[in-house]
C-alpha positions in Angstrom: 48.1 -18.0 14.4 47.2 -21.3 12.6 43.3 -21.9 12.9 44.1 -25.0 15.1 45.6 -22.8 18.0 42.9 -20.2 17.3 40.4 -22.9 17.5 41.6 -24.0 21.0 41.7 -20.7 22.3 38.0 -19.7 21.2 37.1 -23.3 22.8 38.8 -22.3 26.0 37.2 -18.6 25.9 33.8 -20.1 25.7 34.0 -22.6 28.4 34.0 -26.0 26.1 37.8 -26.7 25.8 37.0 -29.6 28.7 34.8 -31.2 25.9 36.8 -31.1 23.1 39.8 -32.8 25.5 37.4 -35.7 25.7 37.8 -36.7 22.0 40.5 -38.9 20.8 43.9 -37.2 19.7 46.7 -39.0 18.8 49.5 -38.6 20.9 52.2 -41.2 19.4 54.1 -38.7 17.5 54.2 -36.2 20.2 55.9 -32.7 19.1 54.8 -29.1 19.1 52.2 -29.8 16.1 50.3 -32.5 18.2 47.2 -31.6 19.8 48.7 -31.9 23.1 51.8 -29.9 22.1 49.5 -26.9 20.7 47.9 -26.9 24.1 51.1 -27.1 26.5 52.5 -24.3 24.0 49.2 -22.2 24.2 49.5 -22.8 28.1 52.9 -21.4 28.3 52.1 -18.5 26.4 49.2 -17.7 28.9 46.8 -17.8 26.3 44.9 -20.7 28.0 45.2 -22.3 31.9 45.2 -26.0 31.1 45.4 -26.5 35.1 42.5 -24.7 35.6 40.1 -26.6 33.4 39.7 -29.7 35.9 38.0 -27.3 38.5 35.6 -25.7 36.0 31.8 -26.6 36.5 31.9 -28.2 32.6 34.6 -30.6 33.8 32.4 -32.4 36.4 30.1 -33.5 33.8 33.0 -35.7 32.1 32.4 -39.1 33.2 33.3 -43.1 32.2 35.6 -43.3 29.1 35.6 -39.7 28.3 37.4 -39.0 31.8 40.2 -41.2 31.6 40.8 -40.0 27.8 40.9 -36.5 29.6 43.2 -37.8 32.3 45.5 -39.2 29.9 45.7 -36.0 28.0 46.8 -34.2 31.2 49.4 -37.1 31.8 51.1 -36.2 28.3 50.8 -32.4 29.3 51.8 -32.0 32.7 55.5 -32.7 32.3 55.8 -29.7 30.0 53.9 -27.0 31.5 55.0 -24.0 33.0 52.7 -23.5 35.8 52.5 -22.4 39.7 53.1 -25.9 42.0 49.9 -25.1 44.0 47.7 -25.1 40.9 49.2 -28.3 39.3 49.0 -30.0 42.7 45.1 -29.1 42.7 44.7 -30.0 39.2 46.3 -33.5 40.0 44.3 -34.0 42.9 41.0 -33.3 41.4 41.9 -35.7 38.3 43.0 -38.6 40.9 39.7 -37.9 43.2 37.9 -38.0 40.1 39.4 -41.5 38.8 37.7 -43.1 41.9 38.9 -46.8 42.8 40.2 -47.4 39.1 43.5 -48.7 39.0 44.5 -46.1 36.3 43.2 -43.0 38.5 46.6 -42.4 40.3 48.5 -41.9 36.8 48.7 -38.4 37.1 51.2 -38.8 40.0 53.5 -39.9 37.7 53.4 -36.9 35.4 53.8 -34.8 38.4 57.1 -36.9 39.4 58.4 -35.7 36.1 57.4 -32.3 36.3 59.1 -32.2 39.6 62.0 -33.8 38.1 62.3 -30.9 35.4 61.2 -28.5 37.9 63.9 -29.0 40.8 63.6 -25.8 42.5 59.7 -26.2 42.8 60.2 -30.0 43.9 62.6 -28.8 46.5 59.8 -26.2 47.7 57.4 -28.4 47.9 59.4 -30.7 50.0 60.2 -27.9 52.6 56.5 -27.1 52.7 55.4 -30.6 53.4 58.0 -30.6 56.9 56.2 -27.5 57.5 52.7 -29.3 57.4 51.3 -27.6 54.3 48.2 -30.2 53.7 48.3 -29.8 49.7 52.2 -30.5 49.8 52.2 -33.3 51.8 50.0 -35.2 49.7 52.5 -34.9 47.1 56.0 -34.7 48.8 56.6 -38.5 47.6 56.8 -37.6 44.2 58.7 -34.5 44.9 61.1 -36.8 46.9 61.2 -39.5 44.2 62.0 -36.9 41.3 65.2 -35.7 43.3 66.2 -39.0 44.2 67.2 -37.6 47.7 67.1 -40.4 49.7 68.6 -38.7 52.7 65.2 -36.7 52.9 62.9 -39.7 52.5 64.7 -41.4 55.5 64.4 -38.1 57.3 60.6 -38.0 57.1 60.5 -41.6 58.2 62.5 -41.0 61.4 61.4 -37.4 62.3 57.5 -37.9 61.9 55.2 -40.2 63.3 52.2 -38.8 61.1 51.3 -39.5 57.2 54.7 -38.3 56.4 56.2 -40.9 57.9 54.4 -43.3 55.1 54.7 -40.7 52.6 58.6 -41.1 52.9 58.5 -45.0 52.9 56.3 -44.8 49.7 59.1 -42.1 48.4 62.0 -45.0 49.1 59.8 -47.5 47.2 60.0 -45.5 44.0 63.8 -44.8 43.6 66.5 -46.0 41.5 69.0 -46.5 44.2 72.0 -46.5 41.6 74.6 -47.2 44.6 74.3 -49.9 47.3 75.3 -47.8 49.9 72.0 -46.0 49.9 70.1 -49.1 49.4 71.5 -50.7 52.7 70.7 -47.9 54.4 67.1 -47.5 53.5 67.1 -50.9 54.5 68.5 -50.7 58.2 65.9 -47.6 58.6 62.8 -49.5 57.2 63.8 -52.8 59.0 63.0 -51.1 62.9 59.7 -50.4 61.4 59.2 -53.7 59.9 60.1 -55.3 63.5 59.3 -53.0 66.1 56.1 -50.3 64.8 52.9 -51.0 66.6 50.8 -49.5 63.6 50.0 -52.4 61.3 49.7 -49.8 58.5 53.0 -48.4 59.3 54.6 -52.0 59.1 53.1 -52.6 55.7 54.4 -49.6 54.3 58.2 -50.4 55.6 57.6 -53.8 54.2 56.4 -52.6 51.0 59.3 -50.3 50.5 61.5 -52.5 51.8 60.4 -55.1 49.1 60.9 -52.5 46.1 64.4 -51.9 47.2 65.1 -55.7 47.3 63.8 -56.0 43.7 66.7 -54.1 42.8 69.8 -55.3 45.1 68.6 -59.0 45.0 69.5 -59.4 48.1 68.0 -62.7 49.6 69.4 -62.7 52.8 67.9 -59.7 53.8 64.5 -60.4 52.1 64.4 -63.4 54.0 64.9 -61.9 57.4 62.6 -58.8 56.7 59.8 -61.3 55.5 60.3 -63.2 58.8 60.4 -60.0 61.2 57.1 -59.1 59.2 55.4 -62.4 59.7 55.5 -61.9 63.6 51.8 -60.7 65.1 51.4 -59.2 61.7 48.0 -57.1 61.2 45.8 -57.2 58.0 47.7 -54.5 56.0 50.8 -56.3 56.9 49.4 -59.7 55.6 48.8 -58.0 52.3 51.8 -56.7 51.6 53.6 -60.6 52.6 51.0 -62.3 50.3 52.5 -59.5 47.5 56.4 -60.5 48.4 55.3 -64.0 48.1 53.6 -63.5 44.8 56.1 -61.3 43.0 59.5 -61.8 45.1 59.0 -65.5 46.4 62.6 -66.4 44.5 64.3 -64.1 47.2 63.0 -66.0 50.1 64.3 -68.8 51.9 62.1 -71.9 52.7 62.1 -70.8 56.2 60.9 -67.1 55.3 58.3 -68.7 52.9 56.9 -71.1 55.3 57.0 -68.4 58.2 54.7 -65.6 55.9 52.4 -68.3 54.7 51.9 -69.3 58.6 51.2 -65.7 58.9 48.6 -66.0 56.3 46.9 -68.4 57.7 45.1 -66.1 59.8 44.2 -64.0 57.0 40.1 -63.2 57.3 37.7 -64.4 54.7 36.4 -61.1 54.0 39.8 -59.8 52.9 39.3 -60.6 49.3 42.1 -58.5 47.9 44.6 -60.8 49.9 43.1 -63.7 49.2 43.0 -62.8 45.4 46.8 -62.0 45.6 47.6 -65.5 47.6 45.7 -67.0 45.0 48.2 -65.7 42.3 51.3 -66.4 45.0 50.2 -70.0 45.4 49.7 -70.6 41.9 53.3 -69.5 41.1 54.5 -71.2 44.0 53.0 -74.7 43.0 55.3 -74.5 39.8 58.3 -74.5 41.8 60.2 -77.2 43.8 58.7 -75.8 46.9 55.4 -76.6 45.9 54.7 -78.7 48.8 54.4 -75.6 51.3 51.8 -74.1 49.1 49.8 -77.4 49.1 50.4 -77.5 53.2 48.8 -73.5 53.1 45.9 -74.5 50.9 45.2 -77.5 52.9 45.3 -75.5 56.1 43.5 -72.6 55.0 40.4 -74.6 53.6 40.1 -76.6 56.7 37.8 -74.6 58.8 35.5 -74.1 55.8 35.6 -70.2 55.9 37.0 -70.4 52.4 37.1 -72.6 49.5 38.5 -73.4 46.3 36.5 -71.2 44.3 38.3 -68.3 46.2 41.6 -69.6 44.7 40.9 -70.1 40.9 44.1 -69.9 39.4 45.2 -71.9 42.2 42.7 -74.7 41.4 43.6 -74.4 37.8 47.4 -74.9 38.4 46.2 -78.0 40.3 43.9 -79.6 38.1 45.7 -78.8 34.6 49.3 -80.0 35.9 50.5 -83.0 37.3 48.3 -85.3 37.7 50.3 -87.4 40.5 50.5 -84.3 42.7 46.6 -83.9 42.4 46.2 -87.5 43.3 48.5 -87.3 46.4 46.6 -83.9 47.2 43.2 -85.7 47.0 44.1 -89.1 49.0 45.8 -86.4 51.7 42.2 -84.7 52.2 40.1 -87.6 51.9 42.7 -89.7 54.9 42.0 -86.5 56.7 38.4 -87.1 57.0 37.8 -83.5 57.4 34.6 -82.6 55.4 35.6 -79.3 54.1 38.9 -80.6 52.7 36.7 -83.6 51.1 34.2 -81.1 49.8 37.1 -78.9 47.8 38.7 -82.5 46.6 35.4 -82.9 44.7 35.9 -79.2 43.2 39.4 -80.4 41.6 37.8 -83.0 39.2 37.0 -81.7 36.0 33.4 -82.6 34.8 34.7 -84.0 31.7 36.5 -87.0 33.9 38.6 -87.4 30.7 41.5 -88.0 32.4 41.4 -90.7 35.8 44.3 -91.4 37.8 46.8 -94.0 37.0 48.4 -94.6 40.5 49.1 -96.7 43.2 48.3 -96.3 47.0 51.5 -98.3 48.0 53.4 -94.8 48.2 51.3 -93.5 51.0 52.3 -97.0 53.2 48.8 -96.9 54.6 47.2 -99.5 57.0 44.2 -101.5 55.6 41.8 -99.5 58.0 43.0 -96.3 56.2 42.7 -98.0 52.7 39.0 -98.7 53.3 38.3 -95.3 55.1 39.5 -93.7 52.0 37.4 -95.8 49.3 34.2 -94.8 51.5 35.3 -91.3 51.6 36.0 -91.1 48.0 32.4 -92.7 47.3 30.9 -90.2 49.7 32.3 -87.2 48.5 33.2 -87.9 44.5 30.0 -90.2 43.9 29.0 -87.7 41.1 32.7 -88.5 39.2 32.0 -92.2 39.1 35.0 -92.6 36.6 37.6 -90.6 39.0 36.1 -92.4 42.2 37.0 -95.9 40.4 40.7 -94.7 39.7 41.2 -94.0 43.2 39.3 -97.0 44.3 41.7 -99.1 41.9 44.4 -97.1 43.0 43.8 -98.6 46.7 43.3 -102.0 45.3 46.8 -102.0 43.6 48.1 -102.0 46.9 45.5 -103.8 49.2 46.1 -106.4 51.3 43.9 -110.0 50.1 41.2 -109.9 53.4 41.0 -105.7 52.7 40.7 -106.4 48.7 37.5 -108.5 49.1 35.7 -105.3 50.8 36.9 -103.0 48.6 35.6 -105.2 45.6 32.1 -104.9 47.5 32.5 -101.1 47.9 33.2 -100.9 43.9 30.3 -102.8 43.3 27.8 -101.2 46.1 27.3 -98.5 45.5 29.4 -97.8 42.5 28.4 -100.1 39.9 24.9 -100.7 41.1 24.4 -97.2 40.1 26.6 -96.4 36.8 26.8 -98.9 34.0 28.4 -96.7 31.5 31.6 -94.8 31.6 32.6 -96.4 34.6 32.4 -99.7 33.5 34.1 -98.8 30.2 37.3 -97.4 32.2 37.2 -100.6 34.6 37.2 -102.7 31.2 40.2 -101.0 29.9 42.4 -101.8 33.0 45.0 -104.4 31.3 45.4 -108.1 32.6 48.7 -107.1 34.0 47.7 -104.7 36.1 47.8 -105.7 39.8 44.0 -104.7 40.4 42.7 -106.6 37.4 41.7 -109.8 39.3 39.6 -107.7 41.9 38.2 -105.8 38.9 36.7 -108.7 37.3 35.0 -109.8 40.3 33.4 -106.5 40.5 32.3 -106.5 37.1 31.2 -110.0 37.2 28.9 -108.7 40.0 27.6 -106.1 38.3 27.0 -108.4 35.0 25.0 -110.6 37.5 23.0 -107.6 38.6 21.9 -106.4 35.3 21.0 -110.0 34.2 18.7 -110.3 37.3 16.9 -106.9 36.3 16.8 -107.9 32.6 15.4 -111.2 33.4 12.3 -109.5 35.1 10.8 -108.4 31.8 9.1 -105.1 31.1 6.3 -103.9 33.9 4.2 -101.6 32.5 2.4 -100.9 35.5 5.6 -99.3 37.0 5.8 -96.7 34.0 5.1 -93.2 34.6 2.4 -91.8 33.0 2.4 -89.3 30.4 1.3 -86.4 32.9 4.1 -87.4 35.1 6.8 -87.6 32.4 5.6 -84.1 31.2 6.3 -82.5 34.7 9.7 -83.9 34.5 10.7 -82.7 31.2 9.3 -79.2 32.2 11.3 -79.2 35.3 14.3 -80.3 33.6 13.6 -77.3 31.0 13.1 -74.7 33.7 16.6 -76.0 35.4 18.6 -75.9 32.2 17.0 -72.6 31.3 18.0 -71.0 34.7 21.3 -72.5 34.1 21.9 -70.7 30.9 20.9 -67.5 32.1 23.2 -68.1 35.1 26.0 -69.0 32.5 25.5 -65.6 30.2 25.6 -63.5 33.1 29.4 -64.6 33.3 30.0 -64.7 29.8 32.6 -61.9 28.5 31.6 -62.4 25.1 28.2 -61.4 25.5 29.4 -58.0 26.7 31.5 -57.7 23.7 29.1 -59.1 20.7 25.9 -58.2 19.5 23.6 -60.9 20.0 20.8 -62.2 17.9 18.3 -65.4 18.0 17.8 -67.1 15.1 14.6 -69.1 14.9 15.0 -71.3 12.3 17.5 -72.2 9.4 21.0 -74.0 9.5 23.0 -71.4 8.7 23.5 -67.4 9.3 24.3 -64.6 6.7 26.2 -61.2 7.7 27.6 -58.6 5.8 31.6 -57.1 6.3 32.5 -54.1 5.5 35.9 -54.4 3.4 39.1 -52.2 3.3 37.9 -50.5 0.2 34.4 -50.0 1.4 32.7 -52.8 -0.4 30.2 -55.3 1.6 31.1 -59.2 1.5 28.8 -61.6 2.6 30.3 -64.1 4.9 28.5 -67.3 6.4 28.3 -69.4 9.7 27.1 -72.8 9.5 25.0 -73.9 12.6 26.0 -76.9 15.0 24.4 -78.6 17.7 26.4 -78.0 20.8 25.8 -80.3 24.1 26.9 -82.4 26.8 25.8 -85.6 28.8 26.4 -86.9 32.1 25.3 -89.9 33.9 22.7 -90.0 36.8 22.8 -92.8 39.4 20.4 -95.4 39.0 19.4 -95.7 42.4 18.6 -92.0 42.4 15.5 -92.7 40.6 14.5 -96.0 42.5 15.6 -95.3 45.8 16.9 -91.6 46.4 16.4 -91.7 50.2 18.1 -94.8 50.6 20.9 -93.8 48.4 21.2 -90.3 50.0 21.6 -92.2 53.7 24.2 -94.3 52.2 26.2 -91.3 50.9 25.7 -89.6 53.8 27.1 -92.0 56.3 30.2 -92.5 54.0 30.5 -88.9 54.1 30.0 -88.6 58.3 31.9 -91.4 59.5 35.4 -91.1 61.3 38.5 -93.1 61.1 38.9 -95.5 64.3 
């Protein structure tokens, strides 16, 4: 026997083979000479017992990345092992339970399914033992049924049992290939009864999940829509989660009626069910890219209206809204501002990028609003988007383009006070960039004239040194600003992916850094990195310094008022 097999046998007898399994062994060229192949060969010859190792005390000490390295070894080895079914199921159970909540924890199930496919007699015995109620066999019967591709056995488990074996039968159907249409239709008919009539939320969810998996293969849009509509009636938390998955992964199969029914049901999703919310986020972001995106916009509007959730829980949807189709974003923000709902208006602010590089270029005439509604939207825009001066101005300008003459004067006055009274930077530059042939040009010039007159009045007073803050007061403000920026930096660093991966060094002085990199030939070469400053600027409202209480009152009034 060659040295490698002897070494493995010695490690096994010394109780140290578990530690050896934590080391990386290349399995890309799987053959009998690979580490996995040699171990399988030794096991099948009875010289070592691989399935017993996970139950040994030494194995319990393997954690983290080392554990998943071992788990991958077993996933490669299990299909080729000659062993007792009970011992193998116990081995897989330990591997799965040790994996915990990690998404990779269930990989041994797939390896066990392959083992059953290669050992059909043992797989059939597991199915029969599960029928008889054997606890360990019930736990793995799903994979034994899938390996046998026995649709009839899965359906029998669903119909005959009312305990967990019914769910195992449904799960078995979800993983089958269904090479013929008849068996797929028979399975769908069986599952549809439970989707429509089952009292247990868990049973309904599992039935819907299995049916949707089958429909991925059959591409039956009519059946998919019918099942989703049935599942949407009185749906519980588990069924709601499954509906969210169907909308995310199979929305192309669903009719508009089915999509609407599912999303109406999902409006009842608890804010505490973050897994469902995250799946909904992915589903909505995909839906918004289709011609049926309006259904998704209606859902997100309804879901945010009560304030229990914010757009922070829908990051992918938020990204889709802010990065693509500015006209859609404008219409959504106008709709939210028009509603007067404080929660929707707060979320409208989250849709505006900090840089404000793309102000809206729109016209309010598309909405056919009354004068009172136009004024109301202007006031809401100022109240909730006041710290986004360019975007706020662009919304007001869009309303000026379709405003009646008597309404125009009131809007101009609001544009001047409080907006231009507080911002003389980017907002003024945006307004000056409005072309002469723009319908709002004349009104904007009036507002700019008021602003120029206001600044002239301020400058005419001259410098009043008595009103300047003392050095002590300036120092307090600087220290406070420094503390705020430091706290913000630390909070940002906690969310940084790069800091988790890279080594961090602090440079106390200098204009560049120098590092040495090991080349392929083993030689070190120097690399330099020139340092540059990184910064960001934003404009504070002028009256926040002069009259913060008065400005806060005005903003609060604009936020709180209702459309009469």
